[in-house]
C-alpha positions as CSV (number, residue, x, y, z in Angstrom):
1,X,286.8,109.5,156.5
2,X,283.2,110.7,156.8
3,X,283.0,109.1,160.3
4,X,286.2,111.1,161.3
5,X,284.5,114.3,160.1
6,X,281.3,113.4,162.1
7,X,283.3,112.8,165.2
8,X,285.0,116.2,164.9
9,X,281.7,117.9,164.3
10,X,280.3,116.3,167.3
11,X,283.2,117.2,169.4
12,X,283.0,120.8,168.1
13,X,279.2,120.7,169.0
14,X,280.1,119.5,172.6
15,X,282.8,122.2,173.0
16,X,280.6,125.0,171.8
17,X,277.7,123.7,173.9
18,X,280.0,123.3,176.9
19,X,281.3,126.8,176.4
20,X,277.8,128.3,176.3
21,X,276.8,126.4,179.3
22,X,279.9,127.6,181.3
23,X,279.6,131.2,180.0
24,X,275.9,131.4,180.9
25,X,276.3,129.9,184.3
26,X,275.9,132.3,187.1
27,X,279.4,133.2,188.4
28,X,278.3,135.4,191.3
29,X,278.8,134.0,194.7
30,X,278.7,135.2,198.3
31,X,278.9,133.2,201.3
32,X,279.8,133.8,205.1
33,X,280.2,132.2,208.5
34,X,279.4,133.9,211.9
35,X,280.3,133.3,215.5
36,X,279.5,135.1,218.8
37,X,282.9,135.8,220.6
38,X,283.1,136.3,224.4
39,X,285.3,139.2,223.9
40,X,284.9,143.0,223.3
41,X,284.5,144.3,219.6
42,X,287.9,146.3,219.7
43,X,289.8,143.1,220.8
44,X,288.4,141.0,218.0
45,X,288.9,143.7,215.3
46,X,292.5,144.3,216.3
47,X,293.2,140.4,216.2
48,X,292.0,140.3,212.6
49,X,293.5,143.7,211.5
50,X,297.0,142.7,212.6
51,X,297.9,140.1,210.0
52,X,300.7,138.8,212.2
53,X,298.2,137.2,214.5
54,X,296.7,135.0,211.7
55,X,299.3,132.2,211.7
56,X,297.9,131.3,215.2
57,X,294.4,130.6,214.0
58,X,294.0,130.9,210.2
59,X,292.5,127.5,208.9
60,X,295.1,127.1,206.1
61,X,298.0,127.0,208.6
62,X,296.2,124.5,210.6
63,X,295.5,122.2,207.6
64,X,299.1,122.2,206.3
65,X,302.5,121.3,207.6
66,X,304.6,123.1,205.0
67,X,303.4,126.7,205.0
68,X,306.1,129.3,204.6
69,X,304.6,132.6,205.9
70,X,305.7,136.1,205.0
71,X,304.3,139.6,205.4
72,X,304.5,142.9,203.5
73,X,305.9,146.0,204.9
74,X,302.7,146.9,206.7
75,X,301.2,144.4,209.3
76,X,298.0,146.4,210.1
77,X,295.4,148.3,208.3
78,X,295.3,149.3,204.4
79,X,298.1,147.7,202.5
80,X,298.9,145.0,205.0
81,X,299.9,141.7,203.3
82,X,299.8,138.0,204.4
83,X,301.4,135.6,202.1
84,X,302.3,132.0,202.3
85,X,303.8,129.4,199.9
86,X,302.9,125.8,200.2
87,X,303.5,122.8,197.8
88,X,300.8,121.0,199.7
89,X,297.9,123.4,199.4
90,X,299.3,126.2,196.9
91,X,300.5,129.7,197.3
92,X,297.9,132.3,198.7
93,X,298.1,135.9,199.3
94,X,295.7,138.2,201.4
95,X,295.9,142.0,201.2
96,X,293.9,144.5,203.4
97,X,292.1,146.9,201.3
98,X,290.1,148.9,203.9
99,X,289.4,149.1,207.6
100,X,286.7,150.8,209.5
101,X,287.7,150.5,213.3
102,X,286.2,148.6,215.1
103,X,283.5,147.4,212.6
104,X,284.8,146.2,209.4
105,X,287.9,144.8,207.5
106,X,287.8,144.5,203.7
107,X,290.5,142.3,202.1
108,X,291.4,140.7,198.7
109,X,292.4,137.0,198.7
110,X,293.9,135.1,195.7
111,X,293.6,131.3,196.0
112,X,295.1,128.5,193.7
113,X,292.5,126.3,192.2
114,X,293.2,123.7,189.4
115,X,294.6,125.9,186.5
116,X,293.5,129.3,187.6
117,X,294.1,131.8,190.4
118,X,290.7,132.8,191.9
119,X,290.7,136.4,193.4
120,X,287.9,137.3,195.7
121,X,286.8,140.1,198.0
122,X,286.9,138.8,201.6
123,X,285.2,140.7,204.4
124,X,284.9,140.9,208.1
125,X,282.2,142.6,210.2
126,X,282.3,143.0,214.0
127,X,279.0,143.8,215.7
128,X,279.1,144.7,219.4
129,X,276.6,142.8,221.6
130,X,275.6,143.0,225.3
131,X,277.9,141.8,228.0
132,X,281.1,142.6,225.8
133,X,280.3,139.9,223.3
134,X,281.0,140.5,219.6
135,X,279.3,138.9,216.6
136,X,282.0,138.2,214.0
137,X,281.2,137.5,210.4
138,X,283.8,136.3,208.0
139,X,282.6,136.1,204.3
140,X,283.7,136.2,200.7
141,X,282.0,137.4,197.5
142,X,282.8,138.1,193.8
143,X,282.1,137.0,190.4
144,X,283.9,134.3,188.6
145,X,285.5,134.6,185.1
146,X,284.9,132.0,182.5
147,X,288.2,130.2,183.4
148,X,287.3,130.3,187.1
149,X,283.7,128.8,186.4
150,X,285.4,126.2,184.3
151,X,287.9,125.4,186.7
152,X,285.4,124.8,189.6
153,X,283.0,122.9,187.1
154,X,285.9,120.4,186.7
155,X,286.8,120.3,190.3
156,X,285.2,118.1,193.0
157,X,284.2,121.0,195.3
158,X,282.8,124.5,194.7
159,X,284.5,127.6,196.1
160,X,281.7,127.8,198.7
161,X,282.2,124.1,199.7
162,X,285.9,124.7,200.1
163,X,285.9,127.9,202.0
164,X,282.9,127.8,204.4
165,X,284.3,124.9,206.4
166,X,287.6,126.8,206.7
167,X,286.0,130.0,207.9
168,X,284.0,128.1,210.6
169,X,287.3,126.4,211.7
170,X,289.3,129.7,211.7
171,X,286.6,131.5,213.7
172,X,286.5,128.7,216.2
173,X,290.2,128.7,216.6
174,X,290.6,132.4,216.7
175,X,287.9,132.4,219.8
176,X,290.3,130.1,221.5
177,X,293.3,132.2,220.8
178,X,291.6,135.5,221.9
179,X,290.3,133.8,225.2
180,X,293.7,132.7,226.0
181,X,295.2,136.2,225.4
182,X,292.4,137.7,227.6
183,X,293.1,135.2,230.4
184,X,296.9,136.0,230.5
185,X,298.0,137.5,233.9
186,X,301.0,138.1,236.1
187,X,301.5,138.8,239.8
188,X,304.5,140.4,241.4
189,X,305.4,141.5,245.0
190,X,307.4,144.8,245.1
191,X,308.1,144.5,248.8
192,X,307.7,147.1,251.5
193,X,307.2,150.8,250.2
194,X,305.8,153.9,251.7
195,X,302.4,155.3,250.8
196,X,301.6,158.8,251.3
197,X,298.0,158.4,252.2
198,X,295.9,161.6,252.3
199,X,292.2,162.8,252.1
200,X,289.7,160.8,250.0
201,X,286.2,160.8,248.9
202,X,284.3,157.6,249.3
203,X,281.1,155.6,249.6
204,X,280.7,152.4,251.5
205,X,278.6,149.2,251.2
206,X,278.4,145.6,252.3
207,X,278.1,142.6,250.0
208,X,279.0,139.0,249.4
209,X,282.6,138.7,248.6
210,X,281.7,137.2,245.2
211,X,280.0,140.6,244.4
212,X,282.7,143.0,245.3
213,X,284.1,143.3,241.7
214,X,280.6,143.8,240.3
215,X,279.6,146.6,242.9
216,X,282.8,148.5,243.0
217,X,282.6,150.1,239.6
218,X,279.3,151.9,240.0
219,X,280.5,153.0,243.5
220,X,283.6,154.4,241.9
221,X,281.5,156.2,239.3
222,X,279.1,157.6,241.9
223,X,282.0,159.1,243.8
224,X,283.5,160.6,240.4
225,X,280.3,162.1,239.5
226,X,279.8,163.7,242.9
227,X,283.3,165.1,242.9
228,X,282.9,166.5,239.5
229,X,279.5,168.1,240.2
230,X,280.9,169.7,243.5
231,X,284.2,170.8,241.8
232,X,286.3,168.7,244.0
233,X,289.7,167.8,242.6
234,X,290.6,164.1,242.2
235,X,294.1,162.9,242.6
236,X,295.4,159.7,241.0
237,X,293.4,156.5,240.3
238,X,290.2,155.0,242.0
239,X,290.6,152.6,244.8
240,X,288.9,150.2,247.1
241,X,289.5,150.2,250.9
242,X,288.6,146.9,252.6
243,X,287.0,147.8,256.0
244,X,286.1,144.1,256.9
245,X,286.7,140.8,255.1
246,X,284.8,137.9,256.5
247,X,286.1,134.9,254.5
248,X,284.1,132.4,256.5
249,X,281.0,134.1,256.3
250,X,281.5,135.2,252.5
251,X,280.9,138.9,253.1
252,X,282.7,142.1,252.9
253,X,282.5,145.8,253.9
254,X,284.3,148.0,251.7
255,X,284.7,151.6,250.5
256,X,285.3,152.9,246.9
257,X,286.6,156.3,246.0
258,X,289.3,158.8,244.9
259,X,292.0,160.7,246.8
260,X,291.6,164.5,246.9
261,X,294.1,167.2,248.0
262,X,292.2,168.5,251.0
263,X,289.5,167.7,253.6
264,X,286.0,168.2,252.1
265,X,282.9,168.8,254.3
266,X,280.0,167.1,252.7
267,X,276.3,167.7,253.5
268,X,274.7,165.6,256.2
269,X,272.5,163.8,253.8
270,X,275.3,163.0,251.2
271,X,276.1,159.5,250.2
272,X,279.6,160.4,249.5
273,X,281.8,161.2,252.5
274,X,285.4,162.4,253.2
275,X,288.0,160.3,255.0
276,X,291.8,160.4,255.7
277,X,294.4,157.7,255.2
278,X,297.6,157.9,257.2
279,X,301.2,158.0,255.6
280,X,302.3,154.5,256.2
281,X,304.4,151.5,255.4
282,X,302.8,148.9,253.1
283,X,303.5,145.8,251.3
284,X,302.9,146.4,247.6
285,X,301.9,143.7,245.2
286,X,300.8,144.2,241.6
287,X,298.3,142.1,239.4
288,X,298.4,142.6,235.7
289,X,295.3,140.9,234.4
290,X,291.6,140.2,235.0
291,X,290.2,141.0,238.4
292,X,289.1,137.5,238.8
293,X,292.8,136.8,239.6
294,X,292.8,139.2,242.6
295,X,292.2,136.5,245.2
296,X,295.5,134.8,244.1
297,X,297.3,138.2,244.1
298,X,296.2,138.8,247.6
299,X,297.2,135.3,248.8
300,X,300.6,135.7,247.3
301,X,301.0,139.1,249.1
302,X,300.1,137.6,252.4
303,X,302.4,134.6,251.7
304,X,305.3,137.1,251.2
305,X,304.5,138.8,254.5
306,X,304.7,135.4,256.3
307,X,307.8,134.3,254.5
308,X,309.7,137.4,255.3
309,X,308.6,137.9,258.9
310,X,306.5,141.0,258.4
311,X,303.8,142.0,260.6
312,X,300.4,143.3,259.4
313,X,299.4,146.7,260.8
314,X,295.8,146.0,262.1
315,X,295.1,149.6,262.9
316,X,294.7,150.6,259.3
317,X,293.1,148.7,256.5
318,X,294.3,147.2,253.1
319,X,293.3,148.7,249.8
320,X,293.6,148.3,246.0
321,X,294.3,151.0,243.5
322,X,293.2,150.5,239.7
323,X,295.6,152.0,237.3
324,X,293.4,151.8,234.3
325,X,289.6,151.6,233.6
326,X,287.9,148.5,231.9
327,X,286.0,150.8,229.7
328,X,289.1,152.3,228.3
329,X,291.2,149.1,228.3
330,X,289.1,146.4,226.7
331,X,291.5,143.5,227.1
332,X,291.5,142.3,230.8
333,X,295.0,141.0,230.4
334,X,296.2,144.7,230.4
335,X,294.3,145.8,233.6
336,X,296.9,146.7,236.3
337,X,295.8,146.6,240.0
338,X,298.2,147.6,242.9
339,X,297.5,146.0,246.2
340,X,298.6,147.7,249.5
341,X,298.7,145.9,252.8
342,X,299.7,148.0,255.8
343,X,302.6,146.7,257.7
344,X,304.5,147.7,260.9
């Protein structure tokens, strides 16, 4: 009988000691993973802020075959909810609490672990870097309750050991998803249309073909600034006129500018000049996507001309018109370029 009492006493001492150990164990935690994305800040922020995107890159969906995903009434911003049920990894709920476009997203995540559900603050930060890159940081912080500390004490892995590899995997997959989205493009040929032509302001340069895209934007900006300073009205979108294209030599001579409603006489020493484009028949092709796909778009336009027995008008020059600006449309998949080739 005495031995039984001693055993009970020892068990009680162990329980009390264990409780004191668990209670005094530091329950504060904070950990994060970071990755530099080759994508503008706005694009990455929108990818995370819209919870409908998560199923394509979140690490839990990648690690389980039985996730049943559902959403709240709101998909983006404060109050958005992403929820899944899984007999394999348990049920989880992510709720967006706060956003600061395009720099931060704050969320609450509730994860199942042994006999307790651990709720934590989950955060995202997006830091714009040079060359349209973004440093993305995905982290979690909070303070564990007594039950949560005991739960992780009895489990094989800590919360940090469980979550950090998932964050790293999710960031890596999200980079692939965003890259694929940014690389999407389409090319269409609208056929022969009439282009009204008109007066235009322009500046001209010669360069390697590989440098045309790089050089055209500062030229367009130069013309725009000149027209604004001289109170010259601009019509429509910026364009590039190809005066000469030497594929074998790898060089091009091209002009960049804007249309204007009337002829403008510029000073003799001005770098920006005035020209006139005739009203003419043109073959129109449209590229929706990154400018790196322009060569393919031009090739398809010329293939259309050949296949349909059209004749290129050599007396005037082909040109491109850019319907949106890269600085205002961060996703290159949404850039739209109209290609016009004069035909007889």
